[in-house]
MDTraj code that builds the backbone (N, CA, C; nanometers):
import mdtraj as md
import numpy as np

residues = "MET THR GLU ALA LEU CYS PHE ALA LEU ASP GLU VAL LEU VAL HIS ARG THR ARG SER ASP ALA ALA VAL LEU ARG GLU THR LEU SER ALA HIS ASP ILE ASP PRO THR GLU GLN LEU LEU GLY THR ALA THR ASP THR PHE ARG GLU ALA PHE GLU THR LEU GLU PRO GLN PRO TYR GLN GLN SER MET ALA ALA VAL ALA GLU LEU ALA ASP ALA ALA ALA ASP PRO GLU ASP MET VAL GLU THR LEU ARG ALA GLU THR TYR ALA ALA THR THR VAL PRO ASP ALA ALA PRO GLU THR LEU ALA GLY LEU GLY ALA ASP ASN ARG LEU ALA VAL LEU THR ASP GLY PRO ARG GLU TRP GLN VAL GLY LYS LEU ASP HIS HIS GLY LEU ARG GLU GLN PHE ASP ALA VAL VAL ALA SER TYR GLU VAL GLY SER HIS LYS PRO ASP ALA ALA PRO PHE ASP ARG LEU ARG GLU GLN VAL PRO ALA GLU GLU TYR VAL MET VAL GLY ASP GLU THR ASP VAL ALA GLY ALA ARG ALA ALA GLY PHE VAL PRO ILE GLU TYR THR THR GLU GLY PRO ASP LEU TRP ALA THR VAL ASP ALA LEU LEU".split()
xyz = np.array([
    [8.2530, 7.1525, 10.4191],
    [8.1109, 7.1890, 10.4123],
    [8.0968, 7.3412, 10.4185],
    [8.0177, 7.3964, 10.3259],
    [7.9916, 7.5397, 10.3268],
    [7.8804, 7.5698, 10.4269],
    [7.9111, 7.6554, 10.5245],
    [7.8130, 7.6946, 10.6235],
    [7.7757, 7.8409, 10.6053],
    [7.6468, 7.8695, 10.6246],
    [7.5995, 8.0074, 10.6320],
    [7.5666, 8.0362, 10.7772],
    [7.6369, 8.1295, 10.8356],
    [7.6153, 8.1676, 10.9743],
    [7.5305, 8.2936, 10.9770],
    [7.4105, 8.2815, 11.0304],
    [7.3129, 8.3902, 11.0252],
    [7.2912, 8.4466, 11.1657],
    [7.2851, 8.5766, 11.1734],
    [7.2706, 8.6447, 11.3022],
    [7.1484, 8.7353, 11.2997],
    [7.0735, 8.7360, 11.4113],
    [6.9744, 8.8415, 11.4309],
    [7.0505, 8.9719, 11.4528],
    [6.9844, 9.0826, 11.4284],
    [7.0521, 9.2120, 11.4392],
    [7.0374, 9.2730, 11.5780],
    [6.9145, 9.3046, 11.6150],
    [6.8903, 9.3765, 11.7397],
    [6.9112, 9.2864, 11.8609],
    [6.9908, 9.3332, 11.9542],
    [7.0250, 9.2648, 12.0778],
    [7.1064, 9.1372, 12.0569],
    [7.1591, 9.1185, 11.9362],
    [7.2566, 9.0122, 11.9110],
    [7.3836, 9.0756, 11.8543],
    [7.3733, 9.1344, 11.7354],
    [7.4869, 9.2078, 11.6795],
    [7.4975, 9.3482, 11.7383],
    [7.3835, 9.4137, 11.7498],
    [7.3777, 9.5526, 11.7948],
    [7.2952, 9.5584, 11.9234],
    [7.3487, 9.6230, 12.0246],
    [7.2826, 9.6306, 12.1546],
    [7.2435, 9.7746, 12.1860],
    [7.1292, 9.7892, 12.2523],
    [7.0831, 9.9223, 12.2897],
    [7.1505, 9.9705, 12.4170],
    [7.1807, 10.0986, 12.4218],
    [7.2367, 10.1602, 12.5426],
    [7.1348, 10.2497, 12.6125],
    [7.0247, 10.2806, 12.5439],
    [6.9159, 10.3577, 12.6026],
    [6.7846, 10.2952, 12.5616],
    [6.6820, 10.3153, 12.6435],
    [6.5509, 10.2574, 12.6148],
    [6.4836, 10.3283, 12.4979],
    [6.3841, 10.2611, 12.4399],
    [6.3060, 10.3234, 12.3332],
    [6.2394, 10.4521, 12.3835],
    [6.1919, 10.4488, 12.5089],
    [6.1258, 10.5668, 12.5646],
    [6.2227, 10.6838, 12.5736],
    [6.3471, 10.6573, 12.6128],
    [6.4464, 10.7646, 12.6221],
    [6.4777, 10.8220, 12.4848],
    [6.4870, 10.7352, 12.3850],
    [6.5127, 10.7808, 12.2479],
    [6.3962, 10.8663, 12.1983],
    [6.2750, 10.8242, 12.2269],
    [6.1579, 10.9017, 12.1856],
    [6.1553, 11.0376, 12.2546],
    [6.1869, 11.0420, 12.3825],
    [6.1879, 11.1702, 12.4546],
    [6.2861, 11.2674, 12.3912],
    [6.4061, 11.2184, 12.3596],
    [6.5062, 11.3038, 12.2961],
    [6.4574, 11.3533, 12.1602],
    [6.3922, 11.2653, 12.0873],
    [6.3442, 11.3013, 11.9537],
    [6.2370, 11.4087, 11.9606],
    [6.1388, 11.3889, 12.0456],
    [6.0300, 11.4867, 12.0554],
    [6.0821, 11.6202, 12.1081],
    [6.1680, 11.6143, 12.2087],
    [6.2226, 11.7378, 12.2639],
    [6.3014, 11.8159, 12.1596],
    [6.3707, 11.7452, 12.0711],
    [6.4490, 11.8115, 11.9660],
    [6.3609, 11.8896, 11.8699],
    [6.2319, 11.8548, 11.8663],
    [6.1383, 11.9243, 11.7771],
    [6.0370, 12.0074, 11.8553],
    [6.0778, 12.0469, 11.9765],
    [5.9969, 12.1364, 12.0616],
    [5.8604, 12.0781, 12.0932],
    [5.8558, 11.9467, 12.1103],
    [5.7324, 11.8796, 12.1517],
    [5.7552, 11.8225, 12.2915],
    [5.6692, 11.8574, 12.3845],
    [5.6804, 11.8073, 12.5211],
    [5.6537, 11.6559, 12.5209],
    [5.7524, 11.5750, 12.5604],
    [5.7356, 11.4289, 12.5527],
    [5.6521, 11.3730, 12.6676],
    [5.5231, 11.4039, 12.6654],
    [5.4339, 11.3542, 12.7700],
    [5.4147, 11.2032, 12.7550],
    [5.3664, 11.1424, 12.8623],
    [5.3412, 10.9977, 12.8575],
    [5.2365, 10.9652, 12.7507],
    [5.1398, 11.0547, 12.7323],
    [5.0385, 11.0312, 12.6296],
    [5.1013, 11.0265, 12.4904],
    [5.1898, 11.1205, 12.4627],
    [5.2525, 11.1238, 12.3309],
    [5.3480, 11.0063, 12.3113],
    [5.4205, 10.9706, 12.4172],
    [5.5086, 10.8538, 12.4069],
    [5.4272, 10.7276, 12.3799],
    [5.3126, 10.7161, 12.4462],
    [5.2264, 10.6001, 12.4228],
    [5.1700, 10.5982, 12.2821],
    [5.1318, 10.7160, 12.2328],
    [5.0807, 10.7247, 12.0956],
    [5.1875, 10.6842, 11.9958],
    [5.3099, 10.7346, 12.0153],
    [5.4200, 10.6991, 11.9247],
    [5.4445, 10.5501, 11.9244],
    [5.4493, 10.4910, 12.0427],
    [5.4784, 10.3481, 12.0549],
    [5.3670, 10.2633, 11.9973],
    [5.2429, 10.2950, 12.0328],
    [5.1297, 10.2142, 11.9875],
    [5.1110, 10.2240, 11.8366],
    [5.1257, 10.3444, 11.7817],
    [5.1094, 10.3623, 11.6373],
    [5.2171, 10.2853, 11.5620],
    [5.3401, 10.2977, 11.6102],
    [5.4486, 10.2236, 11.5456],
    [5.4244, 10.0735, 11.5539],
    [5.3934, 10.0231, 11.6711],
    [5.3788, 9.8792, 11.6899],
    [5.2694, 9.8226, 11.6004],
    [5.1559, 9.8925, 11.5924],
    [5.0461, 9.8442, 11.5087],
    [5.0865, 9.8402, 11.3615],
    [5.1525, 9.9448, 11.3151],
    [5.1954, 9.9494, 11.1750],
    [5.3036, 9.8456, 11.1474],
    [5.3965, 9.8308, 11.2404],
    [5.5076, 9.7381, 11.2230],
    [5.4594, 9.5935, 11.2179],
    [5.3737, 9.5579, 11.3113],
    [5.3289, 9.4187, 11.3197],
    [5.2500, 9.3768, 11.1966],
    [5.1814, 9.4704, 11.1342],
    [5.1042, 9.4391, 11.0138],
    [5.1783, 9.4747, 10.8855],
    [5.3076, 9.5105, 10.9007],
    [5.3942, 9.5407, 10.7879],
    [5.3412, 9.6536, 10.6997],
    [5.2762, 9.7521, 10.7629],
    [5.2322, 9.8686, 10.6874],
    [5.3544, 9.9513, 10.6482],
    [5.3478, 10.0207, 10.5369],
    [5.4639, 10.0995, 10.4939],
    [5.4933, 10.2145, 10.5894],
    [5.6218, 10.2464, 10.5997],
    [5.6703, 10.3625, 10.6754],
    [5.6158, 10.3682, 10.8193],
    [5.6417, 10.2671, 10.8984],
    [5.5892, 10.2676, 11.0355],
    [5.6450, 10.3811, 11.1215],
    [5.7704, 10.4205, 11.0982],
    [5.8282, 10.5294, 11.1765],
    [5.7624, 10.6618, 11.1401],
    [5.7376, 10.6823, 11.0113],
    [5.6688, 10.8035, 10.9677],
    [5.5270, 10.8087, 11.0241],
    [5.4591, 10.6954, 11.0246],
    [5.3239, 10.6928, 11.0811],
    [5.3259, 10.7316, 11.2287],
    [5.4238, 10.6801, 11.2993],
    [5.4356, 10.7088, 11.4418],
    [5.4579, 10.8568, 11.4675],
    [5.5527, 10.9168, 11.3955],
    [5.5833, 11.0572, 11.4177],
    [5.4695, 11.1479, 11.3717],
    [5.4024, 11.1102, 11.2638],
    [5.2886, 11.1894, 11.2167],
    [5.1770, 11.1887, 11.3197],
    [5.1529, 11.0742, 11.3830],
    [5.0486, 11.0648, 11.4851],
    [5.0815, 11.1540, 11.6044],
    [5.2086, 11.1581, 11.6425],
    [5.2500, 11.2435, 11.7539],
    [5.2332, 11.3909, 11.7180],
    [5.2799, 11.4292, 11.5999],
    [5.2699, 11.5695, 11.5586],
    [5.1246, 11.6147, 11.5539],
    [5.0381, 11.5260, 11.5054],
    [4.8956, 11.5626, 11.4968],
    [4.8351, 11.5782, 11.6354],
    [4.8617, 11.4823, 11.7246],
    [4.8042, 11.4874, 11.8583],
    [4.8560, 11.6077, 11.9362],
    [4.9839, 11.6403, 11.9158],
    [5.0435, 11.7539, 11.9871],
    [5.0114, 11.8870, 11.9209],
    [4.9479, 11.8816, 11.8025],
    [4.9199, 12.0032, 11.7244],
    [5.0487, 12.0824, 11.7038],
    [5.1536, 12.0069, 11.6661],
    [5.2861, 12.0664, 11.6509],
    [5.3141, 12.0987, 11.5050],
    [5.4006, 12.1961, 11.4843],
    [5.4370, 12.2359, 11.3483],
    [5.5501, 12.1502, 11.2912],
    [5.6041, 12.0615, 11.3704],
    [5.7179, 11.9803, 11.3281],
    [5.6821, 11.8932, 11.2072],
    [5.7774, 11.8782, 11.1159],
    [5.7602, 11.7936, 10.9983],
    [5.7881, 11.6492, 11.0381],
    [5.6919, 11.5576, 11.0196],
    [5.7140, 11.4175, 11.0571],
    [5.8365, 11.3558, 10.9909],
    [5.8678, 11.3958, 10.8676],
    [5.9863, 11.3408, 10.8006],
    [6.1138, 11.3849, 10.8728],
    [6.1175, 11.5115, 10.9152],
    [6.2324, 11.5587, 10.9921],
    [6.2403, 11.4862, 11.1266],
    [6.1258, 11.4615, 11.1863],
    [6.1230, 11.3897, 11.3136],
    [6.1771, 11.2482, 11.2974],
    [6.1447, 11.1840, 11.1868],
    [6.1948, 11.0482, 11.1620],
    [6.3468, 11.0485, 11.1489],
    [6.4003, 11.1474, 11.0805],
    [6.5462, 11.1534, 11.0667],
    [6.6134, 11.1735, 11.2019],
    [6.5516, 11.2539, 11.2892],
    [6.6047, 11.2697, 11.4246],
    [6.5934, 11.1385, 11.5006],
    [6.4796, 11.0727, 11.4868],
    [6.4592, 10.9436, 11.5532],
    [6.5631, 10.8417, 11.5074],
    [6.5907, 10.8408, 11.3773],
    [6.6902, 10.7479, 11.3246],
    [6.8285, 10.7762, 11.3870],
    [6.8670, 10.9034, 11.3871],
    [6.9974, 10.9398, 11.4419],
    [7.0065, 10.9053, 11.5904],
    [6.9003, 10.9341, 11.6646],
    [6.9000, 10.9033, 11.8075],
    [6.9027, 10.7526, 11.8312],
    [6.8303, 10.6778, 11.7474],
    [6.8269, 10.5318, 11.7610],
    [6.9643, 10.4722, 11.7373],
    [7.0293, 10.5142, 11.6300],
    [7.1615, 10.4608, 11.5993],
    [7.2623, 10.4995, 11.7073],
    [7.2522, 10.6229, 11.7554],
    [7.3458, 10.6697, 11.8578],
    [7.3282, 10.5942, 11.9888],
    [7.2087, 10.5407, 12.0091],
    [7.1784, 10.4677, 12.1329],
    [7.2046, 10.3178, 12.1176],
    [7.2974, 10.2814, 12.0292],
    [7.3341, 10.1413, 12.0125],
    [7.4850, 10.1260, 12.0200],
    [7.5265, 10.0056, 12.0506],
    [7.6686, 9.9755, 12.0563],
    [7.6915, 9.8341, 12.0060],
    [7.8144, 9.8053, 11.9705],
    [7.8548, 9.6721, 11.9265],
    [7.9676, 9.6253, 12.0172],
    [7.9609, 9.5042, 12.0689],
    [8.0702, 9.4560, 12.1538],
    [8.2049, 9.4671, 12.0832],
    [8.3076, 9.5023, 12.1597],
    [8.4404, 9.5242, 12.1008],
    [8.4911, 9.4033, 12.0245],
    [8.4554, 9.2836, 12.0715],
    [8.5087, 9.1617, 12.0097],
    [8.4371, 9.1241, 11.8802],
    [8.3202, 9.1833, 11.8543],
    [8.2384, 9.1386, 11.7420],
    [8.3060, 9.1548, 11.6060],
    [8.3603, 9.2715, 11.5701],
    [8.4172, 9.2856, 11.4358],
    [8.5283, 9.1851, 11.4062],
    [8.6183, 9.1652, 11.5005],
    [8.7291, 9.0722, 11.4768],
    [8.6783, 8.9290, 11.4655],
    [8.5832, 8.8925, 11.5521],
    [8.5282, 8.7570, 11.5472],
    [8.4548, 8.7331, 11.4162],
    [8.3762, 8.8304, 11.3719],
    [8.3055, 8.8176, 11.2449],
    [8.4023, 8.8043, 11.1288],
    [8.5103, 8.8816, 11.1311],
    [8.6093, 8.8730, 11.0239],
    [8.6703, 8.7334, 11.0191],
    [8.6977, 8.6760, 11.1358],
    [8.7524, 8.5410, 11.1396],
    [8.6540, 8.4382, 11.0894],
    [8.5279, 8.4497, 11.1298],
    [8.4254, 8.3562, 11.0834],
    [8.4036, 8.3680, 10.9331],
    [8.4087, 8.4916, 10.8822],
    [8.3831, 8.5135, 10.7406],
    [8.4904, 8.4596, 10.6496],
    [8.6071, 8.4284, 10.7052],
    [8.7148, 8.3735, 10.6225],
    [8.6811, 8.2349, 10.5704],
    [8.5996, 8.1594, 10.6472],
    [8.5694, 8.0208, 10.6097],
    [8.4205, 7.9940, 10.5919],
    [8.3364, 8.0928, 10.6173],
    [8.1914, 8.0729, 10.6127],
    [8.1249, 8.1906, 10.5433],
    [8.0006, 8.1707, 10.5017],
    [7.9186, 8.2811, 10.4542],
    [7.8463, 8.3400, 10.5743],
    [7.8427, 8.4715, 10.5833],
    [7.7782, 8.5390, 10.6952],
    [7.6568, 8.6165, 10.6463],
    [7.5509, 8.6172, 10.7282],
    [7.4279, 8.6862, 10.6892],
    [7.3567, 8.7397, 10.8126],
    [7.2689, 8.8355, 10.7883],
    [7.1840, 8.8926, 10.8925],
    [7.0385, 8.8679, 10.8544],
    [6.9611, 8.8176, 10.9493],
    [6.8160, 8.8038, 10.9342],
    [6.7513, 8.8932, 11.0389],
    [6.6769, 8.9931, 10.9954],
    [6.6260, 9.0926, 11.0895],
    [6.4833, 9.1333, 11.0568],
    [6.4093, 9.1706, 11.1595],
    [6.2736, 9.2223, 11.1409],
    [6.2786, 9.3738, 11.1294],
    [6.2130, 9.4271, 11.0268],
    [6.2067, 9.5714, 11.0107],
    [6.2254, 9.6141, 10.8671],
    [6.2065, 9.7432, 10.8378],
    [6.2339, 9.7961, 10.7042],
    [6.3827, 9.7835, 10.6725],
    [6.4143, 9.7429, 10.5506],
    [6.5527, 9.7153, 10.5149],
    [6.6449, 9.8360, 10.5354],
    [6.6042, 9.9521, 10.4847],
    [6.6911, 10.0691, 10.4922],
    [6.7261, 10.1024, 10.6371],
    [6.6281, 10.0952, 10.7236],
    [6.6492, 10.1297, 10.8646],
    [6.7443, 10.0304, 10.9299],
    [6.7252, 9.9008, 10.9026],
    [6.8073, 9.7986, 10.9664],
    [6.9498, 9.7958, 10.9108],
    [6.9631, 9.8066, 10.7797],
    [7.0971, 9.8099, 10.7205],
    [7.1726, 9.9327, 10.7707],
    [7.1001, 10.0415, 10.7944],
    [7.1633, 10.1619, 10.8467],
    [7.2329, 10.1388, 10.9798],
    [7.1801, 10.0501, 11.0610],
    [7.2458, 10.0184, 11.1882],
    [7.3809, 9.9522, 11.1635],
    [7.3844, 9.8604, 11.0680],
    [7.5120, 9.7960, 11.0341],
    [7.6106, 9.8976, 10.9794],
    [7.5637, 9.9844, 10.8912],
    [7.6509, 10.0880, 10.8349],
    [7.7041, 10.1797, 10.9442],
    [7.6172, 10.2155, 11.0379],
    [7.6560, 10.3059, 11.1464],
    [7.7740, 10.2511, 11.2255],
    [7.7778, 10.1183, 11.2396],
    [7.8832, 10.0548, 11.3181],
    [7.9926, 9.9911, 11.2317],
    [7.9894, 10.0190, 11.1010],
    [8.0942, 9.9689, 11.0133],
    [8.0934, 9.8186, 10.9960],
    [7.9756, 9.7569, 11.0058],
    [7.9662, 9.6108, 10.9975],
    [7.9109, 9.5586, 10.8657],
    [7.8550, 9.6458, 10.7828],
    [7.7834, 9.5969, 10.6639],
    [7.8712, 9.5093, 10.5752],
    [7.9965, 9.5457, 10.5569],
    [8.0829, 9.4719, 10.4650],
    [8.1216, 9.3346, 10.5180],
    [8.0904, 9.3074, 10.6426],
    [8.1214, 9.1756, 10.6988],
    [8.0257, 9.0673, 10.6490],
    [7.9121, 9.1081, 10.5921],
    [7.8054, 9.0123, 10.5632],
    [7.7810, 8.9966, 10.4135],
    [7.7569, 8.8721, 10.3746],
    [7.7270, 8.8414, 10.2353],
    [7.5840, 8.8793, 10.1982],
    [7.4952, 8.8833, 10.2963],
    [7.3549, 8.9172, 10.2682],
    [7.2881, 8.9686, 10.3946],
    [7.1899, 9.0565, 10.3737],
    [7.1023, 9.1024, 10.4812],
    [6.9590, 9.0843, 10.4327],
    [6.8808, 9.0100, 10.5075],
    [6.7401, 8.9895, 10.4737],
    [6.6558, 9.0545, 10.5828],
    [6.5700, 9.1485, 10.5437],
    [6.4816, 9.2183, 10.6370],
    [6.3375, 9.1745, 10.6130],
    [6.2625, 9.1634, 10.7205],
    [6.1268, 9.1082, 10.7110],
    [6.0370, 9.1872, 10.6171],
    [6.0543, 9.3198, 10.6136],
    [5.9670, 9.4019, 10.5301],
    [5.9812, 9.3685, 10.3821],
    [6.0986, 9.3247, 10.3397],
    [6.1167, 9.2963, 10.1973],
    [6.0584, 9.1617, 10.1562],
    [6.0270, 9.0749, 10.2521],
    [5.9693, 8.9439, 10.2186],
    [5.8249, 8.9317, 10.2632],
    [5.7738, 9.0316, 10.3341],
    [5.6315, 9.0335, 10.3681],
    [5.5932, 8.9575, 10.4924],
    [5.6886, 8.9213, 10.5778],
    [5.6542, 8.8573, 10.7051],
    [5.7724, 8.8631, 10.7997],
    [5.7400, 8.8690, 10.9274],
    [5.8421, 8.8717, 11.0312],
    [5.8783, 8.7295, 11.0731],
    [5.9982, 8.7151, 11.1305],
    [6.0321, 8.5897, 11.1963],
    [5.9319, 8.5659, 11.3101],
    [5.8915, 8.4436, 11.3395],
    [5.9494, 8.3170, 11.2944],
    [5.8900, 8.2597, 11.1659],
    [5.8155, 8.3380, 11.0874],
    [5.7619, 8.2868, 10.9616],
    [5.8753, 8.2387, 10.8715],
    [5.8420, 8.1549, 10.7771],
    [5.9431, 8.0902, 10.6940],
    [6.0046, 8.1832, 10.5899],
    [5.9309, 8.2864, 10.5463],
    [5.9748, 8.3663, 10.4315],
    [6.1146, 8.4266, 10.4472],
    [6.1497, 8.4865, 10.5621],
    [6.2859, 8.5417, 10.5732],
    [6.3935, 8.4341, 10.5584],
    [6.3685, 8.3180, 10.6143],
    [6.4655, 8.2091, 10.6053],
    [6.4760, 8.1565, 10.4620],
    [6.3618, 8.1473, 10.3949],
    [6.3628, 8.1024, 10.2548],
    [6.4398, 8.2008, 10.1673],
    [6.4205, 8.3318, 10.1903],
    [6.4910, 8.4319, 10.1108],
    [6.6422, 8.4228, 10.1360],
    [6.6790, 8.3971, 10.2588],
    [6.8212, 8.3850, 10.2890],
    [6.8823, 8.2684, 10.2115],
    [6.8109, 8.1581, 10.2061],
    [6.8608, 8.0432, 10.1299],
    [6.8808, 8.0794, 9.9826],
    [6.7890, 8.1583, 9.9277],
    [6.8017, 8.1988, 9.7877],
    [6.9255, 8.2856, 9.7658],
    [6.9555, 8.3699, 9.8621],
    [7.0640, 8.4660, 9.8451],
    [7.2008, 8.4098, 9.8825],
    [7.2023, 8.3129, 9.9722],
    [7.3296, 8.2591, 10.0205],
    [7.3261, 8.1070, 10.0132],
    [7.3666, 8.0483, 9.9025],
    [7.3701, 7.9021, 9.8928],
    [7.4709, 7.8434, 9.9908],
    [7.4312, 7.7394, 10.0606],
    [7.5199, 7.6727, 10.1561],
    [7.4664, 7.5321, 10.1816],
    [7.5513, 7.4500, 10.2383],
    [7.5097, 7.3140, 10.2720],
    [7.4447, 7.3085, 10.4091],
    [7.4802, 7.4006, 10.4961],
    [7.4221, 7.4050, 10.6299],
    [7.4022, 7.5498, 10.6708],
    [7.2922, 7.5751, 10.7421],
    [7.2598, 7.7102, 10.7872],
    [7.2478, 7.7108, 10.9392],
    [7.3112, 7.8083, 11.0018],
    [7.3080, 7.8251, 11.1468],
    [7.2469, 7.9611, 11.1767],
    [7.1574, 7.9657, 11.2757],
    [7.0935, 8.0917, 11.3135],
    [7.1214, 8.1223, 11.4592],
    [7.1781, 8.2388, 11.4854],
    [7.2038, 8.2855, 11.6215],
    [7.1037, 8.3964, 11.6521],
    [7.0222, 8.3749, 11.7539],
    [6.9224, 8.4757, 11.7862],
    [6.8462, 8.4419, 11.9118],
    [6.7355, 8.5144, 11.9339],
    [6.6566, 8.4927, 12.0545],
    [6.5565, 8.3793, 12.0341],
    [6.4655, 8.3657, 12.1279],
    [6.3718, 8.2537, 12.1254],
    [6.2888, 8.2501, 11.9972],
    [6.2415, 8.3672, 11.9532],
    [6.1629, 8.3736, 11.8297],
    [6.2479, 8.3374, 11.7090],
    [6.3703, 8.3881, 11.7058],
    [6.4608, 8.3584, 11.5949],
    [6.4872, 8.2091, 11.5821],
    [6.5180, 8.1455, 11.6945],
    [6.5557, 8.0048, 11.6866],
    [6.4343, 7.9156, 11.6611],
    [6.3148, 7.9617, 11.7026],
    [6.1945, 7.8847, 11.6706],
    [6.1735, 7.8807, 11.5200],
    [6.1870, 7.9966, 11.4555],
    [6.1750, 8.0009, 11.3104],
    [6.2857, 7.9252, 11.2422],
    [6.4071, 7.9372, 11.2963],
    [6.5218, 7.8677, 11.2379],
    [6.5033, 7.7174, 11.2429],
    [6.4600, 7.6682, 11.3560],
    [6.4403, 7.5237, 11.3715],
    [6.3358, 7.4730, 11.2714],
    [6.2253, 7.5464, 11.2579],
    [6.1212, 7.5056, 11.1645],
    [6.1697, 7.5092, 11.0198],
    [6.2646, 7.5991, 10.9910],
    [6.3165, 7.6139, 10.8549],
    [6.4321, 7.5195, 10.8253],
    [6.4722, 7.4401, 10.9243],
    [6.5812, 7.3469, 10.9026],
    [6.7192, 7.4051, 10.9284],
    [6.7245, 7.5213, 10.9937],
    [6.8519, 7.5801, 11.0323],
    [6.8959, 7.5199, 11.1660],
    [7.0250, 7.5203, 11.1915],
    [7.0761, 7.4834, 11.3233],
    [7.0583, 7.6044, 11.4150],
    [6.9791, 7.5931, 11.5211],
    [6.9516, 7.7098, 11.6042],
    [7.0494, 7.7232, 11.7214],
    [7.0948, 7.8450, 11.7464],
    [7.1740, 7.8770, 11.8653],
    [7.1058, 7.9944, 11.9338],
    [7.0460, 7.9667, 12.0504],
    [6.9731, 8.0723, 12.1207],
    [7.0690, 8.1579, 12.2014],
    [7.0501, 8.2894, 12.1925],
    [7.1345, 8.3843, 12.2644],
    [7.0468, 8.4886, 12.3311],
    [7.0773, 8.5198, 12.4553],
    [7.0122, 8.6308, 12.5248],
    [7.1199, 8.7153, 12.5898],
    [7.0900, 8.8413, 12.6095],
    [7.1878, 8.9314, 12.6701],
    [7.2146, 8.8950, 12.8158],
    [7.1247, 8.8168, 12.8777],
    [7.1457, 8.7756, 13.0161],
    [7.2376, 8.6537, 13.0249],
    [7.2635, 8.5872, 12.9127],
    [7.3454, 8.4666, 12.9133],
    [7.4932, 8.4969, 12.8989],
    [7.5739, 8.3928, 12.8730],
    [7.7179, 8.4123, 12.8549],
    [7.7468, 8.5041, 12.7360],
    [7.8612, 8.5698, 12.7391],
    [7.9001, 8.6589, 12.6307],
    [7.9099, 8.5820, 12.4999],
    [7.8347, 8.6274, 12.3987],
    [7.8293, 8.5568, 12.2712],
    [7.9656, 8.5478, 12.2057],
    [8.0378, 8.6603, 12.2022],
    [8.1602, 8.6660, 12.1243],
    [8.2758, 8.5948, 12.1925],
    [8.2612, 8.5700, 12.3234],
    [8.3639, 8.4938, 12.3933],
    [8.3484, 8.3430, 12.3688],
    [8.2283, 8.3024, 12.3254],
    [8.2026, 8.1594, 12.3105],
    [8.1651, 8.1168, 12.1688],
    [8.1464, 8.2128, 12.0783],
    [8.0918, 8.1797, 11.9466],
    [8.1833, 8.0858, 11.8683],
    [8.3130, 8.1006, 11.8811],
    [8.4032, 8.0112, 11.8083],
    [8.3838, 7.8668, 11.8530],
    [8.3656, 7.8459, 11.9826],
    [8.3455, 7.7106, 12.0335],
    [8.2101, 7.6560, 11.9904],
    [8.1077, 7.7429, 11.9892],
    [7.9736, 7.6986, 11.9508],
    [7.9679, 7.6592, 11.8040],
    [8.0419, 7.7316, 11.7194],
    [8.0309, 7.7105, 11.5751],
    [8.1476, 7.6297, 11.5215],
])
top = md.Topology()
chain = top.add_chain()
for i, resn in enumerate(residues, 1):
    res = top.add_residue(resn, chain, resSeq=i)
    for name in ("N", "CA", "C"):
        top.add_atom(name, md.element.get_by_symbol(name[0]), res)
traj = md.Trajectory(xyz[None], top)
């Protein structure tokens, strides 16, 4: 039986080592903007509103709002590039993940289902040398809806034909997976180590 093993990206494949607030502080400071709580809140709220409604360029909107409120001369596009670099640098991949993925990929199709703009999310995989491990990456922005909506799962089926689909992710991921007919495996960072048990689970 051909299986497609699908993984969420954030906090499943890639884990954060610093908070979003810490990343924002570093970003603003790099552009000579005092990272006050007001500006951090503006950045977060602007991004969240744009992201949830799938507006284009949510990171650019966030940085532009901060620059305007701070009356700063910083270029929002330059700020986004700093934010991207800081975000990627503040992530890690468990040591066991690459080898385990390579073993799984020998007999299965592997895919990533993630919420966010495609370029930004694929960049995380590239940063950690994981992109070539996967047959497909489906990002919510390219299908017009976030998980648990059906569209990301439907697009994955189009891109990766298989007889059975398995989804490894958090509560939202597995809710969407279950509704889409995928076999759901719920994972949280507080639970057992994923890569120590994934072979037994799958």
